N, C-alpha and C positions, 0 to 999 in steps of 0.2 A: 731058268727057262730059257732055253732060247728062243730068239724074236720069231723065227718061222713057227716054232710050237707054240708061244703064245698066241700069235695070230689064229692059228688054228682052235686054240682054245675059247677067245672070245668069238671068232665066228659062230662057233657051235652054239654057245652060251646065248648069244644074240638069235640063231636060227632058230634053237628049242624054246625059247621063251618068247619073242616077238618075230612070228612070221612073216606078218604082214609088212611090219617095218623093215626086215630084212629082205626081203623079196623086193622092196623100192630099192635098196642100196643098190642093185644090181644095174641101175638105171642111172644112175649117179657119177659124175665123172670119176674115171679109175682112181686117180690120185686120192680122191677125197674116200674110197670106200672102206678102206683100214680105218679111218678117223669113225667115220659113221656105223659100222659094226661095234668099234669101243664104245661109243656113247649110247646104244641101244643094248648092249650088253650090261653096261654100267645101270641103267635104267631097270633092266630085268632083275639083276642082284637086288638093288633097294627094292623092286617089289614084292621079291622073295621074302624079306625080313618077316612080315607079316603072316606068311606061312610055316617061317620056321620058329617064331616065337608069339608068346600070347600075353606075357608081362609087358607093360608099359616101360619098366625099369630096363628089362633086357633089351627091347628093340631100341631104347635108348641109347646102350652100350652100341650095340650093332652100326646104329647111326653115326655115332662119335667115332668108331673105328675108321668108318669110309672117308669122314673129313678128313682126319689124321693122316690116312695113307694116302688120299689126291693131294693133300698138301706137301707130303714126303715126294711124292712120285712127280710132283709139278718142279720140284727142286733137284729133280734127277737122282732121288734116291730110289732103292728099290724097296717098295710097299711091301713083297711077299705075294702078292695077287695079281694074275696076269692081267683082269681087267684094269683094277685101281694103277698099275704100271702103265697099261695102254693108253689110259683116258689122261694121266699126267703128261704123258708126252705130247697129247693131243693137245691139251691145255697150252702149254709151252709152245708148240709149234704154231699153233692156230692164233694163239693170244685170243682164246676164248674167253668169255665172261665169266669170273670167278664169282660174282652175285647170284649169276642165272646157276649156274653148280648149286652152290649154297641153297637158293631158292629150293630147285630138284629135290634135294635130299631132306630139307626142311618138311616140303609139302608131305613127304611120306611118313612123317611122324604120326599121321592123323590115321595110317591104317592099323596101327598097333595102339596107339594111346586112345582113342576116341573112338572109331570103328561103327558108331551111328551119326549120320549127317543130319545135322538140326532142321536146317532151312536152305532157301534158294541161295542167297547170299555165301553162305559157308561152302556151298557146292560150287559156287561160279568161281571161288577164290582158290579152292582146291583144282579143280581143272588149269585154272591159269598157271598155278604155280608148278602144277606137275606136267600135264600134257604140253600147256603152252610153253612152259620153259624149255622143253624136250625139244620142240618144233624150232624153237628159237635159237637154240644151241645147235642144232642139225644145220640151220642155214649159215650161222656163222662159220661151221665147218666150211661152207661151200662160198664163205667171202661176205656175205651179207653182214651191214652194217645198219645202226639207227639211221631215221629215226620209223619209218615204215615198219622195220621187222618186228619189233615190240607188239604193235597192234595186228600184224599178220600173224604172228605166233599166238595172243592170245585168244583170238577168234577160232584158229585152227585147234586150237587145244580145247575148246569149248566144243566144237563141231565134231572132233574124232574122239576125246576123252570121253563125251556124255555119250556117243552112241556105244563105245566100249564098255561102260559101266553097265550100260543096260544088257550087253550082250553077257556080259559076267555076272549077271546078276543071280543065278542057281547056283555059282561058285561060291559068291561071297555071302550069300544067305546062309550056305553050308559051313563057312566059316565063322558065321556070326558076325558078319559085317553088312551095313545097310547103306547105300551111298544114294538112296532115293531121300527127297527133303522129307524129315519126319512130318515138319507142318502141313505140309502138301496132302500127303499120307492120311492127316487126321481129318483135313479139309474134305477129304473125299470117302471120310467112313471108315477106316481101315487105320493100320498103326504098322511100325516096325516090328512091334513083337508079332503081330500076325501075318508077316510077310517071313520072319525067321522060322514060325511054325509052319511054314509053306502052302498058306491059305492063298490063292490065286482068287481075289475079290475083283467084283466091278470096281471097287475103289482104288485097287492097284492097276487096273486095266487104264484107267481115266489118267490116274498120275503118269502112267509111262506115255499115254498119248499126248499130253502136254509137252512132257520131256523131247519127245520127236519133234514137235514143232519148233523147241527150242533148238533143237540139232540143226532140225533144216534153216532156221533164221542165221545161225551162227555159221554155216558153212557158205551161206549167200555173202555174211559179210567177209568172211576170210578169204574169198575167192576176190572180192574188191581188193583187199590189200595185198596180195600174193602177186596180181597183175604189177604192181608198183616196183616191184623186185626186179635186179635183172635175171637172165635168162637161167643161168649157173645155181642162183641161189634158190629158184622157184622149184628146181629137183627135192628140195628138203620137204617141200609139200606135197609129195607125190600119193601119200597115203592118204590124204583126202578125197582120191578118186573112188575111194571105198566106202565112203559115207552113205550115200546115195543107196547103193545095192543093201548094205548093212540094215539101213532104216526098213527098206522094203522087205525086207527077211523078217524084221524084228516085229511089223504090225502084221504079218500075214493070218488070216483067218485060223483059229481053232489053234493057235499055238501057245502051249504054257508056259508063259515066261519065266515061272520058279522051278520048269525042270527042264527045259531045252533051252540049250544056246543057239542063239539064230548065226546063221553060216551059209556062206556062197560057195560055189564050185572054185577050187584052185585054180582051174583054167581060164575061169572066167575073171577071177584077180588078176593072172597075169594079164590077159588080153585089157582089163580095163586100165592099168598102168602103162602098157604099150601104147594104147591110144591117146594118154594124158596128153592135154595141151594148155 
């Protein structure tokens, strides 16, 4: 596959699977856009594994393939997949953290192997290692380095990732996955089984209200850390500007969280990003 064709394929995968982050790429420095598209397309491919397989062993095989493909591509070998090849070149050119790449892949094993979130510490770790690592890697693409990067990525991943999981609740429930803490559901008089059965209870609504509060707290923390980064690196955190409007959509009165995906107007998303400081 020629480089131009590879780039087109990578952008298409990113835009179809992650339109919000792909929109944010348009506001990043031009020289970093191809790498950011590659990073987000990579995350899309990892997330798709849970949609493509239902057996943990098959998922483990897919994730191992990605580990080996990225390693080969990092050393200049053709991996045979446009996203893997683009990510390998990105890692080599940008000097990205291989540890964070591995963390991102490992986090996604939960989607296939576990599927039920046991408690808040487990959810916190998942969000840190999935969405948090992705924010940090995006910032690395823009030149950010430690120490403030890790703190900013973790808090941003909590805010953005938790909001995304609440929005995707109807999709995940249909697939037999529950990312809401099981112990919190039980504490409020409901359960994962009732969520999977499509029962929108007062207990479920109470848990979602708690999580919205946690998302807002994480957003405030992320904003405190992001301002410590240079102006170029801060562009990696542009998707955070959508957390508040998505949370507002999630708490809209009368909305059924198990049957309706909370959304906001596409033009409003663009306006928010254009005005973000």
